[in-house]
C-alpha positions as semicolon CSV with decimal commas, in nm:
position;residue;x (nm);y (nm);z (nm)
1;X;12,295;6,091;31,142
2;X;11,982;6,241;30,992
3;X;11,688;6,027;30,891
4;X;11,463;6,157;30,622
5;X;11,105;6,200;30,743
6;X;10,969;6,063;30,415
7;X;11,179;5,749;30,451
8;X;11,055;5,690;30,807
9;X;10,694;5,747;30,697
10;X;10,731;5,500;30,411
11;X;10,869;5,235;30,648
12;X;10,577;5,288;30,885
13;X;10,326;5,274;30,602
14;X;10,480;4,950;30,485
15;X;10,447;4,797;30,833
16;X;10,081;4,899;30,845
17;X;10,019;4,744;30,505
18;X;10,189;4,423;30,618
19;X;9,966;4,411;30,926
20;X;9,657;4,465;30,709
21;X;9,757;4,189;30,469
22;X;9,820;3,952;30,760
23;X;9,483;4,032;30,920
24;X;9,298;3,975;30,591
25;X;9,482;3,645;30,532
26;X;9,396;3,521;30,881
27;X;9,033;3,623;30,831
28;X;9,010;3,451;30,491
29;X;9,164;3,128;30,617
30;X;8,937;3,132;30,924
31;X;8,625;3,187;30,714
32;X;8,719;2,907;30,476
33;X;8,790;2,668;30,765
34;X;8,477;2,758;30,963
35;X;8,247;2,722;30,662
36;X;8,440;2,433;30,509
37;X;8,466;2,636;30,188
38;X;8,727;2,616;29,916
39;X;8,847;2,938;29,756
40;X;8,640;2,847;29,451
41;X;8,327;2,784;29,655
42;X;8,358;3,112;29,843
43;X;8,434;3,311;29,530
44;X;8,136;3,160;29,350
45;X;7,903;3,245;29,638
46;X;8,040;3,601;29,645
47;X;8,027;3,655;29,269
48;X;8,400;3,712;29,230
49;X;8,686;3,517;29,078
50;X;8,874;3,245;29,260
51;X;9,201;3,416;29,177
52;X;9,103;3,713;29,394
53;X;9,135;3,477;29,689
54;X;9,408;3,237;29,582
55;X;9,644;3,503;29,444
56;X;9,629;3,681;29,778
57;X;9,659;3,372;29,998
58;X;9,935;3,208;29,794
59;X;10,146;3,514;29,724
60;X;10,398;3,723;29,908
61;X;10,334;4,012;29,669
62;X;10,184;4,339;29,779
63;X;9,853;4,250;29,616
64;X;9,548;4,312;29,837
65;X;9,194;4,235;29,720
66;X;8,996;4,548;29,639
67;X;8,748;4,693;29,886
68;X;8,470;4,582;29,651
69;X;8,596;4,222;29,650
70;X;8,637;4,221;30,028
71;X;8,283;4,356;30,064
72;X;8,144;4,075;29,847
73;X;8,340;3,812;30,042
74;X;8,231;3,964;30,373
75;X;7,865;3,969;30,273
76;X;7,849;3,595;30,211
77;X;8,082;3,509;30,501
78;X;7,878;3,703;30,753
79;X;8,193;3,865;30,892
80;X;8,464;4,105;30,788
81;X;8,839;4,128;30,833
């Protein structure tokens, strides 16, 4: 049985993306718990929309906040994913 190299690469890429999403979710939940922030409070402090946080935390989609959004959230949180 031959396995296509592209197919194997795509599976590996998908696993990496899943790990990244999980790490960002854990970081976001930890920040919110440690600072006693709601998604709205954190988003307001960071100058972004609440949905950038809630859509990611409450969804199983492949959505990941942009690097710009993560940078804003990191700046006010004092940490990064």
